[in-house]
C-alpha positions in Angstrom: -6.3 43.3 -42.0 -8.1 46.2 -40.4 -8.0 49.3 -42.5 -9.0 52.9 -41.7 -12.1 53.9 -43.7 -10.6 57.2 -44.8 -7.4 55.7 -46.3 -8.6 55.7 -49.9 -9.7 59.3 -49.6 -6.3 60.3 -48.1 -4.4 58.4 -50.9 -6.5 60.1 -53.6 -6.1 63.6 -52.1 -2.3 63.1 -51.5 -1.8 61.9 -55.1 -3.5 65.1 -56.2 -1.0 67.2 -54.3 -2.9 67.8 -51.1 -0.1 68.4 -48.5 -2.5 68.0 -45.6 -3.5 64.5 -46.8 0.1 63.5 -47.2 1.0 64.8 -43.8 -1.9 62.8 -42.3 -0.6 59.6 -44.0 2.9 60.2 -42.7 1.8 61.1 -39.1 -0.5 58.0 -39.0 2.0 55.4 -40.2 5.4 56.8 -39.2 5.2 54.7 -35.9 4.6 51.6 -38.0 7.8 52.2 -40.0 9.9 52.7 -36.9 8.4 49.6 -35.3 9.8 47.6 -38.2 13.3 49.2 -37.9 13.2 48.5 -34.1 12.2 44.9 -34.7 15.2 44.5 -37.1 17.4 46.2 -34.5 18.8 48.7 -37.0 21.2 51.4 -36.0 19.7 54.9 -35.8 21.3 56.0 -39.1 20.0 52.9 -40.9 16.5 53.4 -39.4 16.5 56.9 -40.8 17.5 55.6 -44.2 14.7 53.1 -44.2 12.2 55.8 -43.1 13.2 58.1 -45.9 13.2 55.3 -48.5 9.7 54.2 -47.5 8.2 57.6 -48.0 10.2 58.2 -51.2 8.9 54.9 -52.6 5.4 55.8 -51.6 5.6 59.2 -53.4 6.7 57.3 -56.5 3.9 54.7 -56.4 1.1 56.7 -54.8 -0.8 57.2 -58.1 -0.5 53.5 -59.0 -1.6 51.6 -55.9 -4.2 49.1 -57.0 -5.7 48.8 -53.6 -5.4 52.1 -51.7 -7.1 50.5 -48.6 -4.1 48.2 -48.3 -1.7 51.2 -47.9 -0.7 50.1 -44.3 0.3 46.7 -45.6 2.2 48.4 -48.5 4.1 50.5 -46.0 4.8 47.6 -43.8 6.1 45.4 -46.6 8.3 48.1 -48.1 9.8 48.8 -44.7 10.5 45.1 -44.2 12.2 44.9 -47.6 14.4 47.9 -46.9 15.4 46.5 -43.4 16.2 43.1 -44.9 18.3 44.8 -47.6 20.3 46.7 -45.1 20.7 43.7 -42.9 22.0 41.6 -45.8 24.3 44.4 -46.9 25.8 44.5 -43.4 26.2 40.7 -43.4 24.5 40.4 -40.1 24.4 36.9 -38.8 21.1 35.6 -37.4 20.2 32.3 -35.7 18.1 29.9 -37.8 15.5 27.4 -36.5 16.6 24.0 -37.9 13.0 22.8 -37.8 11.6 25.5 -40.0 14.7 26.9 -41.6 13.4 30.4 -40.7 15.4 33.1 -39.1 14.4 33.2 -35.5 14.6 37.0 -35.2 12.4 37.3 -38.3 9.7 35.2 -36.6 9.8 37.5 -33.6 9.9 40.6 -35.9 6.6 39.5 -37.5 4.8 39.3 -34.2 6.2 42.7 -33.0 5.4 44.5 -36.3 1.9 43.0 -36.6 1.2 44.0 -33.0 2.4 47.6 -33.8 0.2 47.7 -36.9 -2.8 46.7 -34.9 -2.0 49.3 -32.3 -1.7 52.0 -34.9 -5.1 51.0 -36.4 -6.8 50.9 -33.0 -5.4 54.3 -32.1 -6.6 55.8 -35.3 -10.1 54.2 -35.0 -10.3 55.7 -31.5 -9.3 59.2 -32.7 -11.9 58.9 -35.5 -14.5 57.7 -33.2 -13.9 60.5 -30.7 -14.2 63.0 -33.6 -17.6 61.5 -34.4 -19.0 62.1 -30.9 -20.8 65.1 -29.6 -18.4 67.8 -28.3 -19.5 67.3 -24.7 -19.0 63.6 -24.8 -15.6 63.9 -26.5 -14.5 66.5 -23.9 -15.5 64.3 -21.0 -13.7 61.2 -22.4 -10.6 63.2 -23.2 -10.5 64.7 -19.6 -10.9 61.2 -18.1 -8.1 59.8 -20.3 -5.5 62.5 -19.4 -2.2 61.4 -17.9 -1.7 62.0 -15.0 -5.4 61.5 -14.4 -7.6 64.3 -13.2 -9.8 63.9 -10.1 -13.6 63.9 -10.5 -13.6 67.2 -8.6 -11.4 68.8 -11.3 -13.5 67.4 -14.1 -16.6 68.6 -12.4 -15.2 72.1 -12.2 -14.1 72.1 -15.8 -17.4 70.7 -17.2 -20.0 71.9 -14.7 -21.1 68.3 -14.3 -22.0 67.1 -10.8 -19.4 64.7 -9.4 -22.0 62.0 -9.0 -23.0 62.2 -12.6 -19.5 61.7 -14.1 -19.3 57.9 -13.7 -22.8 57.2 -15.3 -22.2 59.8 -18.0 -18.8 58.3 -18.8 -20.4 54.9 -19.3 -23.0 56.3 -21.7 -20.3 58.2 -23.6 -18.2 55.0 -24.0 -21.3 53.2 -25.3 -21.8 55.9 -27.9 -18.1 55.7 -28.8 -18.5 52.0 -29.4 -21.4 52.7 -31.7 -19.5 55.2 -33.9 -18.8 54.0 -37.5 -15.0 54.1 -36.9 -15.1 51.9 -33.8 -17.8 49.6 -35.1 -15.6 49.0 -38.2 -12.6 48.2 -36.0 -14.5 45.8 -33.8 -16.1 44.1 -36.8 -12.6 43.6 -38.4 -11.2 42.2 -35.2 -14.1 39.8 -34.8 -13.7 38.6 -38.3 -10.0 38.0 -37.8 -10.7 36.1 -34.6 -13.2 33.8 -36.4 -10.7 33.0 -39.1 -8.0 32.2 -36.7 -6.3 35.6 -36.9 -4.9 35.0 -40.4 -3.8 38.0 -42.3 -3.2 38.4 -46.0 0.6 38.5 -46.4 0.4 39.5 -50.0 1.6 43.1 -50.5 -0.5 45.4 -52.6 1.2 45.9 -55.9 1.7 49.1 -57.9 0.8 49.2 -61.6 3.7 49.7 -63.9 4.0 53.1 -65.5 
């Protein structure tokens, strides 16, 4: 699994009462929790219950995570467990594949949730990589990525850069972005996953008993 390099630092700071670190964790992985609830097709009220429970469990176990770098997997697994619990409590019927004896929806859920986890990790790596660029490079890439897109003329007026220089400068900025530690770690992790067939460790990180 790809893991953000700063996760251990965030976990340590949050466990010491740093509200900013805690907020960063929640902001980063809240989309992951909701992707699980969407995959299980929970009602809005049940999805909110799962969300609250996940963060409550994390508060309880934050000091005792054996592998802080596996925090995304811990959040993912906890959200799945809570969704499964609510699904069973509601006696929801799901189709079963007779060849594998697996719930068909669960198989689809795995793909959806894993894709969401990868998306969250990529977005965070991109944010971290942009933060590691020179301000001028970061400004240009952010302007080029705006939606709706700006014209080169507008970007030229905002940056003072000649229109003809924007394209070549963009290419150099992207190359420097790829060379930032955050993006290099992401690409290395994806390459390693591809070489091993994309297998991911399904074991959830455990919390030490009090």
